[in-house]
DOVOLUM-282179 format. One line per 8 residues: their letters; for each residue x, y, z of N, C-alpha, C. Coordinates in steps of 0.02 Angstrom, whole numbers, padded with zeros to 5 digits. Example, Ala and Ser with C-alpha at 12.3 -4.5 7.8 and 13.67 -1.06 7.14 Angstrom:
as	00660,-00284,00390,00615,-00225,00390,00660,-00165,00390 | 00642,-00112,00354,00684,-00053,00357,00645,00002,00394 .
end
This chain:
xxxxxxxx	00046,-00063,-00005,00001,00003,-00011,00045,00061,00009 | 00104,00071,00036,00144,00119,00050,00175,00131,-00022 | 00199,00087,-00056,00236,00071,-00112,00196,00089,-00168 | 00129,00096,-00167,00082,00109,-00226,00068,00199,-00215 | 00070,00215,-00138,00060,00284,-00151,00120,00324,-00159 | 00178,00316,-00137,00241,00328,-00151,00258,00335,-00227 | 00239,00283,-00259,00227,00280,-00344,00191,00342,-00357 | 00126,00344,-00341,00094,00404,-00356,00115,00471,-00351 .
xxxxxxxx	00148,00471,-00297,00167,00545,-00279,00226,00559,-00319 | 00273,00508,-00347,00332,00507,-00386,00296,00536,-00457 | 00248,00481,-00477,00223,00514,-00539,00190,00579,-00540 | 00160,00611,-00502,00130,00672,-00502,00193,00731,-00515 | 00248,00703,-00477,00303,00773,-00463,00322,00768,-00542 | 00340,00705,-00558,00369,00698,-00630,00315,00737,-00680 | 00246,00734,-00677,00203,00766,-00723,00224,00840,-00705 | 00230,00865,-00638,00245,00939,-00634,00284,00965,-00664 .
xxxxxxxx	00340,00927,-00651,00411,00944,-00699,00419,00950,-00779 | 00373,00906,-00804,00377,00898,-00865,00337,00944,-00898 | 00280,00966,-00857,00219,01036,-00884,00260,01095,-00874 | 00308,01106,-00815,00352,01153,-00808,00405,01163,-00854 | 00425,01108,-00891,00485,01111,-00935,00450,01141,-01001 | 00381,01109,-01011,00353,01135,-01081,00318,01199,-01062 | 00306,01227,-01027,00286,01294,-01008,00364,01332,-01013 | 00413,01329,-00987,00479,01348,-01001,00499,01365,-01078 .
xxxxxxxx	00496,01305,-01100,00509,01307,-01180,00464,01345,-01217 | 00400,01343,-01195,00347,01398,-01238,00374,01463,-01226 | 00388,01469,-01160,00408,01548,-01150,00466,01568,-01186 | 00510,01519,-01184,00583,01528,-01216,00578,01550,-01292 | 00519,01516,-01318,00506,01523,-01393,00466,01588,-01406 | 00435,01617,-01349,00403,01679,-01358,00458,01736,-01353 | 00510,01723,-01314,00540,01771,-01304,00598,01785,-01365 | 00601,01738,-01411,00643,01744,-01469,00624,01799,-01498 .
xxxxxxxx	00554,01822,-01511,00541,01886,-01531,00517,01946,-01496 | 00554,01960,-01450,00541,02005,-01393,00594,02059,-01422 | 00566,02112,-01423,00607,02185,-01434,00638,02201,-01380 | 00683,02226,-01389,00728,02269,-01336,00691,02311,-01274 | 00646,02334,-01299,00591,02378,-01252,00560,02322,-01212 | 00522,02271,-01238,00506,02205,-01201,00538,02191,-01150 | 00603,02174,-01166,00651,02137,-01115,00668,02191,-01068 | 00673,02255,-01072,00682,02295,-01036,00621,02304,-00977 .
xxxxxxxx	00564,02316,-01002,00502,02341,-00976,00481,02262,-00926 | 00504,02219,-00939,00494,02135,-00917,00550,02133,-00845 | 00603,02154,-00873,00665,02164,-00820,00644,02217,-00752 | 00612,02274,-00790,00608,02335,-00740,00549,02308,-00703 | 00503,02286,-00733,00438,02251,-00680,00462,02208,-00626 | 00498,02151,-00637,00530,02110,-00584,00567,02145,-00535 | 00616,02201,-00556,00642,02242,-00520,00604,02293,-00470 | 00547,02305,-00494,00508,02358,-00445,00472,02303,-00404 .
xxxxxxxx	00460,02246,-00423,00417,02206,-00367,00468,02166,-00322 | 00532,02176,-00336,00592,02150,-00286,00588,02070,-00298 | 00581,02058,-00367,00610,01994,-00385,00670,01989,-00424 | 00725,02007,-00373,00798,02031,-00408,00831,01987,-00461 | 00814,01921,-00442,00863,01859,-00471,00813,01861,-00539 | 00764,01872,-00561,00703,01860,-00612,00739,01933,-00654 | 00757,01990,-00614,00755,02053,-00666,00832,02034,-00679 | 00877,02019,-00636,00947,02013,-00666,00963,01967,-00740 .
xxxxxxxx	00911,01908,-00731,00898,01863,-00791,00884,01902,-00852 | 00833,01936,-00841,00800,01979,-00902,00855,02034,-00925 | 00897,02058,-00885,00956,02102,-00894,00982,02094,-00929 | 01019,02018,-00922,01080,01992,-00955,01055,01968,-01008 | 00987,01947,-01021,00956,01917,-01092,00959,01982,-01146 | 00943,02039,-01126,00928,02104,-01153,01022,02127,-01168 | 01056,02104,-01131,01132,02152,-01153,01162,02099,-01195 | 01142,02029,-01195,01163,01985,-01237,01133,01970,-01307 .
xxxxxxxx	01065,01998,-01314,01031,02001,-01389,01049,02071,-01412 | 01050,02123,-01367,01056,02192,-01389,01108,02225,-01364 | 01171,02210,-01368,01230,02233,-01340,01248,02320,-01353 | 01211,02332,-01408,01238,02405,-01429,01176,02456,-01436 | 01117,02440,-01405,01074,02471,-01372,01074,02513,-01331 | 01030,02574,-01332,01032,02627,-01281,01006,02590,-01219 | 00977,02529,-01219,00952,02506,-01149,01012,02463,-01112 | 01053,02441,-01151,01117,02401,-01132,01144,02420,-01062 .
xxxxxxxx	01168,02500,-01059,01209,02522,-01014,01167,02529,-00945 | 01106,02539,-00966,01052,02548,-00912,01037,02486,-00881 | 01040,02437,-00910,01029,02366,-00900,01087,02335,-00852 | 01156,02362,-00865,01198,02351,-00817,01201,02380,-00755 | 01193,02444,-00766,01187,02484,-00686,01142,02459,-00650 | 01071,02437,-00673,01016,02414,-00642,01031,02338,-00610 | 01061,02312,-00658,01095,02231,-00640,01126,02232,-00571 | 01174,02282,-00569,01229,02306,-00508,01170,02318,-00459 .
xxxxxxxx	01114,02366,-00456,01066,02382,-00400,01040,02324,-00389 | 01005,02276,-00423,00972,02221,-00411,01013,02166,-00361 | 01087,02156,-00379,01139,02113,-00352,01139,02140,-00272 | 01139,02202,-00290,01160,02242,-00208,01079,02243,-00164 | 01034,02235,-00189,00971,02228,-00140,00955,02148,-00131 | 00986,02115,-00172,00990,02043,-00161,01030,02000,-00112 | 01075,02061,-00079,01130,02046,-00039,01186,02008,-00056 | 01224,02026,-00116,01267,02005,-00154,01327,02055,-00190 .
xxxxxxxx	01358,02071,-00133,01395,02138,-00131,01452,02118,-00186 | 01483,02063,-00190,01541,02066,-00238,01508,02055,-00308 | 01459,02022,-00321,01426,02023,-00381,01404,02094,-00404 | 01378,02137,-00356,01358,02194,-00366,01419,02252,-00394 | 01475,02230,-00356,01539,02283,-00370,01578,02255,-00426 | 01566,02203,-00446,01598,02185,-00508,01541,02202,-00565 | 01488,02207,-00553,01449,02252,-00597,01459,02329,-00621 | 01460,02345,-00561,01478,02424,-00552,01546,02445,-00584 .
xxxxxxxx	01599,02411,-00573,01661,02410,-00604,01662,02417,-00672 | 01620,02356,-00694,01616,02352,-00772,01585,02395,-00804 | 01543,02437,-00771,01489,02491,-00812,01542,02536,-00808 | 01571,02568,-00755,01606,02621,-00754,01679,02615,-00792 | 01697,02563,-00811,01741,02556,-00861,01718,02554,-00940 | 01650,02528,-00939,01643,02530,-01017,01593,02605,-01019 | 01577,02636,-00979,01531,02687,-00994,01558,02754,-00956 | 01617,02781,-00949,01645,02829,-00899,01606,02899,-00904 .
xxxxxxxx	01577,02903,-00967,01548,02966,-00964,01469,02966,-00981 | 01450,02902,-00959,01363,02904,-00955,01343,02957,-00916 | 01282,02963,-00928,01252,03017,-00881,01228,02987,-00822 | 01236,02913,-00803,01220,02901,-00732,01283,02873,-00699 | 01332,02878,-00728,01405,02863,-00689,01407,02896,-00635 | 01386,02945,-00604,01384,02969,-00557,01348,02922,-00497 | 01283,02906,-00519,01251,02852,-00478,01297,02795,-00472 | 01343,02774,-00516,01373,02710,-00518,01420,02712,-00454 .
xxxxxxxx	01434,02777,-00447,01502,02796,-00389,01445,02780,-00320 | 01406,02814,-00324,01369,02812,-00262,01348,02748,-00245 | 01323,02713,-00283,01298,02631,-00274,01369,02600,-00259 | 01418,02604,-00279,01460,02570,-00252,01483,02583,-00192 | 01499,02651,-00169,01490,02666,-00097,01441,02627,-00038 | 01380,02635,-00076,01317,02596,-00038,01345,02513,-00017 | 01370,02481,-00084,01367,02422,-00083,01432,02408,-00026 | 01480,02457,-00033,01535,02429,00014,01517,02441,00092 .
xxxxxxxx	01476,02485,00105,01440,02501,00170,01406,02450,00183 | 01368,02414,00138,01337,02344,00153,01375,02290,00177 | 01436,02302,00161,01479,02249,00160,01514,02262,00216 | 01542,02314,00238,01560,02349,00309,01514,02320,00362 | 01459,02342,00352,01413,02338,00404,01402,02237,00414 | 01413,02212,00369,01397,02142,00378,01464,02111,00411 | 01523,02148,00389,01576,02101,00425,01579,02143,00488 | 01568,02205,00519,01561,02216,00592,01510,02187,00628 .
xxxxxxxx	01477,02167,00600,01401,02131,00638,01427,02052,00646 | 01455,02021,00612,01486,01960,00609,01552,01964,00668 | 01584,02020,00658,01651,02011,00699,01632,02011,00769 | 01591,02085,00771,01552,02105,00840,01521,02041,00890 | 01490,01998,00830,01446,01944,00870,01505,01892,00896 | 01558,01885,00859,01603,01836,00887,01653,01860,00932 | 01647,01921,00936,01707,01955,00994,01761,01961,00954 | 01758,01975,00908,01837,01979,00861,01844,02041,00848 .
xxxxxxxx	01833,02095,00877,01835,02170,00857,01887,02185,00824 | 01944,02154,00858,02020,02173,00857,02045,02162,00778 | 02012,02109,00762,02022,02081,00683,01976,02118,00628 | 01925,02165,00650,01886,02210,00609,01924,02216,00542 | 01916,02194,00483,01937,02218,00422,01903,02280,00393 | 01959,02334,00395,01926,02400,00373,01916,02421,00312 | 01940,02353,00244,01949,02385,00178,01885,02398,00150 | 01819,02380,00173,01748,02381,00138,01737,02448,00162 .
xxxxxxxx	01752,02487,00219,01747,02547,00247,01780,02602,00205 | 01852,02582,00189,01891,02631,00140,01876,02627,00087 | 01856,02575,00055,01820,02569,-00023,01758,02615,-00022 | 01726,02607,00027,01663,02649,00022,01678,02720,00022 | 01727,02732,00085,01744,02812,00070,01779,02830,00018 | 01807,02788,-00008,01846,02813,-00086,01803,02828,-00143 | 01742,02787,-00134,01684,02777,-00190,01658,02840,-00179 | 01634,02868,-00111,01590,02925,-00121,01644,03001,-00133 .
xxxxxxxx	01695,02985,-00116,01745,03037,-00118,01758,03046,-00198 | 01763,02982,-00233,01764,02987,-00303,01707,03024,-00337 | 01642,03018,-00300,01583,03046,-00327,01577,03126,-00302 | 01596,03144,-00248,01600,03214,-00223,01655,03245,-00267 | 01705,03223,-00288,01762,03253,-00320,01745,03266,-00395 | 01726,03216,-00421,01707,03212,-00498,01644,03241,-00513 | 01594,03243,-00474,01526,03273,-00487,01509,03303,-00427 | 01532,03346,-00415,01503,03391,-00351,01443,03411,-00342 .
xxxxxxxx	01417,03433,-00409,01349,03456,-00406,01288,03389,-00426 | 01311,03324,-00405,01258,03274,-00420,01228,03276,-00369 | 01160,03259,-00379,01102,03234,-00327,01115,03201,-00267 | 01175,03147,-00290,01192,03102,-00230,01245,03136,-00191 | 01287,03181,-00200,01345,03223,-00173,01322,03223,-00099 | 01269,03261,-00101,01268,03296,-00029,01257,03233,00029 | 01234,03175,00010,01214,03127,00051,01269,03080,00058 | 01334,03075,-00002,01386,03063,-00002,01433,03080,00057 .
xxxxxxxx	01434,03156,00045,01477,03186,00101,01453,03171,00171 | 01377,03168,00179,01369,03137,00256,01390,03062,00259 | 01366,03023,00225,01422,02965,00240,01493,02960,00238 | 01526,02998,00208,01591,03006,00220,01622,03027,00282 | 01577,03068,00324,01576,03082,00382,01573,03034,00437 | 01518,02978,00419,01501,02931,00470,01564,02882,00452 | 01605,02873,00394,01640,02810,00381,01709,02841,00416 | 01723,02912,00414,01787,02927,00447,01774,02910,00529 .
xxxxxxxx	01713,02922,00563,01710,02898,00625,01708,02827,00631 | 01679,02789,00587,01690,02694,00594,01761,02700,00580 | 01810,02722,00539,01876,02693,00538,01915,02722,00610 | 01893,02787,00631,01929,02802,00693,01911,02752,00754 | 01850,02730,00758,01837,02687,00801,01867,02618,00789 | 01869,02591,00726,01904,02541,00712,01979,02537,00749 | 02003,02588,00739,02075,02595,00768,02077,02601,00830 | 02026,02628,00868,02017,02617,00935,02007,02546,00962 .
xxxxxxxx	01974,02512,00933,01961,02433,00948,02028,02408,00944 | 02080,02419,00892,02132,02392,00883,02181,02421,00949 | 02190,02471,00961,02237,02503,01005,02223,02476,01073 | 02152,02451,01095,02125,02429,01159,02150,02357,01142 | 02132,02327,01099,02160,02262,01102,02237,02244,01105 | 02276,02302,01079,02360,02301,01102,02357,02305,01170 | 02318,02360,01216,02323,02387,01270,02324,02323,01322 | 02258,02303,01292,02243,02232,01349,02306,02190,01349 .
xxxxxxxx	02328,02181,01291,02392,02133,01290,02461,02158,01319 | 02455,02222,01347,02523,02242,01372,02570,02270,01309 | 02539,02265,01251,02579,02303,01198,02570,02370,01189 | 02618,02408,01235,02597,02476,01245,02629,02534,01193 | 02685,02510,01156,02714,02555,01105,02657,02546,01048 | 02629,02480,01024,02587,02476,00972,02502,02512,00985 | 02506,02527,01061,02450,02543,01080,02442,02620,01070 | 02514,02650,01083,02535,02727,01070,02520,02744,00998 .
xxxxxxxx	02559,02706,00969,02555,02706,00896,02489,02717,00846 | 02444,02668,00883,02375,02678,00841,02323,02720,00862 | 02349,02740,00933,02308,02795,00961,02317,02871,00921 | 02377,02872,00924,02425,02929,00874,02397,02944,00803 | 02385,02875,00768,02371,02883,00700,02293,02921,00708 | 02240,02905,00756,02170,02925,00756,02183,02992,00776 | 02233,03019,00808,02230,03091,00844,02257,03136,00773 | 02302,03113,00744,02320,03144,00679,02284,03139,00621 .
xxxxxxxx	02252,03081,00610,02200,03083,00536,02137,03088,00557 | 02102,03082,00619,02029,03087,00631,02013,03144,00676 | 02048,03202,00675,02030,03259,00726,01960,03276,00743 | 01924,03268,00695,01848,03285,00708,01808,03227,00734 | 01848,03171,00747,01815,03112,00766,01793,03105,00843 | 01740,03082,00869,01733,03069,00941,01791,03029,00975 | 01807,02984,00920,01862,02933,00951,01929,02969,00971 | 01949,03028,00951,02002,03068,00984,02006,03062,01066 .
xxxxxxxx	01944,03079,01095,01941,03066,01166,01972,03007,01195 | 01956,02939,01161,01980,02882,01168,02048,02859,01154 | 02064,02896,01105,02125,02894,01089,02186,02925,01127 | 02173,02994,01149,02228,03030,01205,02210,02982,01275 | 02143,02951,01298,02153,02912,01349,02203,02856,01339 | 02196,02826,01298,02237,02760,01297,02305,02776,01278 | 02305,02834,01256,02391,02849,01258,02415,02870,01329 | 02379,02909,01364,02399,02923,01430,02392,02848,01468 .
xxxxxxxx	02362,02812,01463,02352,02755,01509,02412,02706,01490 | 02437,02701,01419,02491,02662,01402,02557,02692,01432 | 02574,02766,01420,02629,02793,01447,02633,02796,01520 | 02567,02789,01565,02577,02790,01628,02610,02710,01658 | 02575,02660,01612,02603,02588,01618,02667,02593,01605 | 02709,02624,01563,02765,02613,01546,02817,02654,01585 | 02782,02697,01632,02827,02738,01669,02848,02805,01642 | 02823,02831,01594,02859,02885,01553,02803,02955,01581 .
xxxxxxxx	02827,02967,01631,02793,03018,01667,02778,03089,01620 | 02824,03108,01608,02826,03169,01569,02785,03173,01495 | 02781,03098,01460,02731,03098,01410,02671,03090,01431 | 02646,03058,01489,02589,03042,01514,02554,03114,01534 | 02602,03150,01567,02572,03227,01593,02551,03263,01533 | 02589,03267,01478,02575,03294,01430,02515,03286,01385 | 02508,03209,01397,02439,03192,01347,02376,03211,01403 | 02391,03204,01474,02326,03219,01502,02324,03293,01502 .
xxxxxxxx	02366,03342,01487,02357,03413,01478,02308,03433,01411 | 02333,03379,01347,02297,03385,01296,02233,03366,01301 | 02215,03309,01330,02162,03283,01348,02103,03331,01376 | 02131,03358,01444,02099,03399,01478,02078,03473,01447 | 02129,03486,01392,02104,03551,01367,02052,03553,01307 | 02050,03483,01269,02006,03475,01226,01939,03424,01240 | 01934,03394,01306,01892,03351,01331,01885,03368,01405 | 01858,03422,01434,01868,03445,01506,01835,03390,01547 .
xxxxxxxx	01783,03368,01519,01736,03328,01552,01752,03246,01559 | 01802,03236,01526,01818,03180,01495,01823,03121,01568 | 01785,03058,01564,01793,03011,01613,01866,02982,01628 | 01902,02996,01577,01965,02963,01589,02007,03018,01648 | 02003,03078,01643,02029,03112,01692,02016,03100,01754 | 01947,03085,01762,01915,03077,01828,01962,02995,01863 | 01973,02967,01804,02008,02888,01839,02070,02917,01841 | 02104,02957,01811,02171,02973,01821,02175,03008,01877 .
xxxx	02149,03059,01904,02143,03092,01959,02134,03051,02015 | 02092,02988,02023,02082,02933,02072,02153,02897,02081 | 02179,02872,02022,02234,02839,02031,02292,02867,02057 | 02296,02943,02050,02358,02969,02072,02356,03002,02153 .
end
């Protein structure tokens, strides 16, 4: 009895597959006569409905069959956007770089740089989330953050009047703070392991390169701690004076006054 029921289920599945294949073949035959406008409309429709995988397939078919049409460059950049929304940053970046390389003077190339920045921000957030979740912040790879910053900088430098430039500048400020915070994580990692020279070097880098970042306070605090642990009293006091001058309400100052 069980074998008979199982055979019935298998037969039903085979019928479904056969019908599906038949429908796919019919759809393929129908697409053979599609115009470039039809392909683009179909792809755009799937994109608007968040069916990103299907959108990419239609964009790729469009580009393959109509590589020199005016729709081909737009299909490339919208493919990159679909990859970005699909959560595939590597494929999105490859599509963006290809678009920029092939169409450096296209009217939407400013958007390509903006999208490149967004994709790298997505990758940076993904990396940050994974590392923080695994308590490995000291190993945080800042490459994605740097790449995002570079993309936004390219946009604002090359296209200062772009509709995306203002948002890109705001994101650059955020990214600088993120980079500074990353270096503070690394400096703290060194300090916790008694590598005080490495702590000081990394903290100095934050002070020198991210002067407007809130992380400067932490950098000065770590430097003072490291100098104190190393018994370098003059440098310790000099750092405390700089900290007090710039951050008079710093918690680090209260800790140092209690310890002395």
